[in-house]
Structures are given as C-alpha cells and as structure tokens.
N, C-alpha and C positions, 0 to 999 in steps of 0.2 A: 523678560523672556524673548530669547531671539526668533522670529517666525521663519518660517521655511517656505518662501514663496518661489514659485515656477520661474526659471530665468526667461526674462522676454515675454513676459504678460504685459499686455495692453491693457490699462484700467478704462475700460470701456463697457457699458451696456452689453454688448454683444458678446463680449469677450466674458462678463458674469455669466450671461445664458450660458454658454458654452462650458464653464468649469463647475456650474450647478447643474448641467447634465452628466457630465462626470462623475461629479460627486456620484449625483444618483444611481450609474451604473457600477461604480466600484464599489456602493455600499451593500448592494444586491450582490454582486460576484462575492464580495466578503463574507456573506450571508452563507449564500450557496455553498461555498468553499468552506466554512466551518461547519456547516451541517454533513458534506461530505467526510471530513475529517472527523468529526464524532462518530459517523457511522463505520467510518474503515477502523477507528479504534475498537470500537466494540466489536466488531468483525474479528480484528487480530487478536482480542483476548477471548474471543469464543473458539478460535480455532488453535490458540495454544494451550487451553485448556484439553482439548480434544487431542491434538498433539501429546500434552503428558499421559493421557490415558493409552494412547497408542504406543507410546514408548513402552509403556511397562508391559503391554500384551507384546510386542517385538521379545522383549527383554525375556519373559517369560516362555515365549515360544523358543528361544534360541537355548534357554535354561533346559526345557524340558527335551529339546532333539538332542541336547550334547549326552546324556548318560547313556541312551542306547546305542548313540554311535561309537563310545567310548568302550562300552560291553562288547560290540561286534569287533570291534579292534582288537580285543583282548583274545578273544576265542578265533578270529581267523590269522591274525596276525597283520602287520602294516601292511606288508607286501599283498598278501591276501585282500584285505579291504582294498586298497588302491586297485587292484586287478578289478574286483568287483565293480568298485565305482566308476572305472573308465568305460564299463558296459551299459551304464545305465541312459536311457532314453533323454535326448536334449529337451530343455524347455523352449517352450514357445517364444516367439520372438514378442519382445515386450516395445510397444510401439512408445515413443516420446510426443507427446501432442501438446499444444497451449492451449488453456482454457483462460476466462475472465472471472475474477473477484472484483467486486468494488471498482472497475476499469483497469485495474491491475493485470498485466498478462501473468500467467502462472503456470507451471508446470502440470501437465493432465498425461499420468502415467496408464496405460489401459494393457492392464495385466490379463493375459491369455487364463482364459477356465475350460479345462483345467490348464494346471501350468504346463505340463506335458500331455503332446499330444497321443500317446503309446499308454495303453491300460494297464501293462506291464512293466515294471522298473527296468528289465532291459538287462540284467545280470541273470547268470543261470539260477533256474529256482534250487538247482542242488545244492546252493551254498547254504554251508553248514552252522547259519546263524539266522536266528528268527528276531535276532535284536537288528539288525540291516534291515529289517522289512520296516519296522518300528522308525528305527531310525530315516528312511527314506521318506517316510509320510510325514514325521514329524519336521524334517529339515524343509520338506515344501511348505507345511504352513508358515513355518520361521521366515523364510524368502518371501513369501505372500505379504506378511507385517512387516519385514523391513521395505518392500516397497511401496506399500500404503504408507507408512512414515515419511519416508523418502518425498512422497509427493507432497504430503502436509509441509515438512519442513520446508521446502522449497516455495511454497506460497507463502509461509510464513517471511521467508525473508523478502520476495518480491512484494509482499503488501508492506514490511515494515519499509522497504525503500520508496512506495508509493508515500506512505504516511508522511515520510520525511519532506518529500518533494512537496507536498500539500500544504504543511506546516509552515515550509519557508514560503510559499505564497501567500498563506494567509498572514503570516507577520507581516511580508512585505507590504501588504493593503493596509494592516492595520496600523502600522510603526511607520511608513514612509511614503506611500501614495496618498491616502486618505488625508494625515494631517498635513501633509503640502496642500491638497487642495483645500481644506479648509483655509488656512492661511494665506493660500492665494485668494480665494472669493472674499475672505473679512479685508485683506489688504485693498481690493476692487471696490468693496462696500463704501470702507472709510473713504477713499480717494472721491468717490462719487459724491458722498455726502459733504464731504470737503468742498467738493467744487459748487454743489448745489447752495450751500451757505454763502460762498461767495459770490454766487450767481444772484442771489436774493440780497445782499447786502450792495453789489453795484447797481441792481434794478432800483432801489430804496434811493441811493444815492442820487442815481440819476434823477428820478423822481423830484428830489428834495432840491435840487438845483432849478430843476424847471419851475417848480413852484416857488422856488423862494424862501422855503423853508430851511429848519434843521431837521438833521437825521437823526430819527429817534433811535 
C-alpha cells in the first residue's frame, strides 16, 4: 500500500514534532467540524419538518381565501371586483434582513403587524358583497403564511449549502490531510529508527575494532 508523504519533508526529529503537532490540531479540528456537521444536519431536519407543517398551513390558507374571492367576483363581476381591490390599503413594507442559524447566514423577513396599517380595507363600504370582506381577511392570512414559509425555505437552502461546505471540509481532513500526516509521521519514525539501528551497529563495530574482538 503506497503512502502519501508530504513532499519536501525532512526526516528529522524536529520535523516529526511539527508533524505530530499538526496531527493534534487536525484531529481536534476534524472532531469539532464533525460535531458542527452533526448539529447542522439535526437542525436541518428539524426545520424541514417545520417547513412541511408551514407549507400545509399556507396551502390551507390560500384554499380558504379563494372561495370567498370567487363568490365576490360572481356577485360583483370581474370589473367591479378589480375596481374594489384597486382601492384597498397597501400592505406595509416587508423588510429583508439576515439572521444566523448554526453559523449560516439565513434570510429574516420582518412582517409588519398588522400587515396593513389602515383599519378599513379601503374600498367603499357600500360594495355589494360581504364575500369580499371575508376574502380580504383570508388573503391577508394567506400572504402572511406565505412570507413565513418563504423565510423558512430560504433558511433551509442556506443551511443545506453550509452543510455541504462543512462536509467537504470534514472529508478533506479525514481522507486527505490526516492520512497524509499519519503517513509522513510513520515515514519519519521509520527513518529515524533505521538511523538509530545503523548508529548502534557502527558504535558496536567501532568498539569491537578497538578491543580486537568480534562484532556480536
């Protein structure tokens, strides 16, 4: 099995100490990154489960808002409905900020509460359809649910990117850097042991020559 030795390594005791220190740092870094990765994966699945619930809520909200809007259109006609909706109070500004989840920058949507600043919808109160009032209220709930869902979807995308990047770093440490450091340390240790054996042999040989004896 070929060994992956760091190029340019000098087989000295000082170099061996440096390699051993690098191994300690790399092992600690790998351990911390692995813990971070495990935690992020758990958080991702927790957010995904929450996303599924919010998606169901948003779908239900839009499904609830559509029938009264349809009935209002049937009573008022398409043109009358469009004219009434054009007079509704505008929604408040939705601010887009940035939050942090497990070290990953994620979108943070600040939804105004209430969604519209005006107490009244804005269209004439004499509009001949109570269905429009119901549709107005339900559509606000649906829009709010959609914004909450969008924020969570964005968080999942960013967190998934962070998980992928962290996994690459963990794999690089485990499969490239650490094996290379281990092989390099083993190479230096073997070299130093061989040098030590040769040194012992030379000293015994020199001693034998001085004493006129044989080398054991």
